[in-house]
Legacy VTK file of the C-alpha trace (Angstrom):
# vtk DataFile Version 3.0
C-alpha trace
ASCII
DATASET POLYDATA
POINTS 116 float
0.000 0.000 0.000
1.366 3.417 -0.976
0.696 6.738 0.726
0.201 10.146 -0.872
-0.043 13.307 1.205
-2.731 15.776 0.234
-3.233 19.440 1.150
-5.828 22.067 0.276
-5.690 25.857 0.242
-8.375 28.459 -0.102
-6.556 31.271 -1.884
-8.978 33.837 -0.458
-7.544 33.436 3.045
-4.223 31.751 2.199
-4.612 29.020 4.794
-3.138 25.654 3.793
-4.631 22.578 5.427
-3.431 18.999 5.407
-6.117 16.564 4.330
-6.218 12.846 5.031
-3.259 11.059 3.501
-4.476 8.825 0.690
-3.603 5.146 0.868
-3.783 3.384 -2.474
-2.714 0.144 -4.085
-2.617 1.407 -7.681
-2.309 4.513 -9.838
-5.917 4.028 -10.888
-7.020 4.084 -7.249
-4.988 7.235 -6.568
-6.325 8.989 -9.677
-9.914 8.198 -8.635
-9.314 9.575 -5.132
-7.729 12.772 -6.488
-10.563 13.172 -9.000
-13.091 12.934 -6.155
-11.213 15.489 -4.045
-11.029 17.906 -6.978
-14.766 17.618 -7.520
-15.689 17.902 -3.844
-13.462 20.884 -3.126
-13.597 22.761 -6.430
-9.845 22.459 -6.977
-8.371 24.825 -9.584
-4.819 23.471 -9.796
-2.950 20.304 -8.835
0.526 20.585 -7.299
2.618 17.435 -7.624
5.800 16.748 -5.678
8.564 15.583 -7.988
11.076 13.294 -6.244
14.334 14.439 -7.789
17.651 12.742 -7.146
20.118 14.505 -4.805
21.847 15.795 -7.962
18.619 17.530 -9.006
18.089 15.216 -11.973
15.061 13.047 -12.575
15.325 9.327 -11.904
12.945 6.384 -12.207
10.733 7.565 -9.317
10.232 10.959 -10.972
9.213 9.154 -14.163
6.499 7.283 -12.265
5.260 10.545 -10.758
5.138 12.187 -14.198
3.146 9.183 -15.435
0.666 9.829 -12.629
0.571 13.485 -13.672
-0.354 12.403 -17.196
-3.293 10.501 -15.738
-4.348 13.517 -13.690
-4.067 15.830 -16.716
-7.277 14.191 -17.922
-9.056 16.236 -15.225
-8.369 19.353 -17.285
-6.718 21.231 -14.401
-3.339 22.934 -14.552
-0.542 20.790 -13.099
2.490 22.210 -11.326
5.464 19.968 -10.539
7.688 21.081 -7.652
10.910 19.597 -6.323
9.904 17.649 -3.223
13.399 16.943 -1.960
13.753 17.706 1.729
10.014 18.280 2.313
9.341 15.010 4.167
10.688 14.715 7.688
10.741 11.595 9.801
8.760 12.395 12.912
6.541 9.770 14.540
4.364 12.509 16.071
2.782 13.577 12.777
2.025 12.467 9.232
5.123 13.345 7.211
3.335 12.809 3.884
0.659 15.346 4.788
3.271 17.791 6.102
5.200 17.521 2.827
1.997 18.189 0.865
1.370 21.312 2.954
4.926 22.536 2.349
4.659 21.969 -1.420
1.345 23.799 -1.607
2.761 26.729 0.375
5.670 26.894 -2.071
3.249 26.891 -5.024
1.125 29.670 -3.531
4.216 31.703 -2.765
5.345 31.409 -6.406
1.908 32.496 -7.634
1.978 35.567 -5.402
5.399 36.602 -6.748
4.340 36.171 -10.383
2.740 39.339 -11.787
LINES 1 117
116 0 1 2 3 4 5 6 7 8 9 10 11 12 13 14 15 16 17 18 19 20 21 22 23 24 25 26 27 28 29 30 31 32 33 34 35 36 37 38 39 40 41 42 43 44 45 46 47 48 49 50 51 52 53 54 55 56 57 58 59 60 61 62 63 64 65 66 67 68 69 70 71 72 73 74 75 76 77 78 79 80 81 82 83 84 85 86 87 88 89 90 91 92 93 94 95 96 97 98 99 100 101 102 103 104 105 106 107 108 109 110 111 112 113 114 115
């Protein structure tokens, strides 16, 4: 079973919230869960963490994530890939996947605010 952290932000107030981490056995299952979240919450953009190698290059894991992004592109929403290196911390007191999703979404919102 794989885990994917999920976060949501309402741009009107700028608050980023961690949602329940999705547990899924397949890409199809993950895509269905993301599709449902997008519908339920009126999502306008999907931010995807890209697991780059320490060198900054893309490896096999990044290829699998981009494949998932291709599946999610069918939703018709803009996709933004962000480097997820160093966003997940090992801490047994909280959900690291959700915390990483929150950090990535904050980074995406920060970039949007700086772009004229």
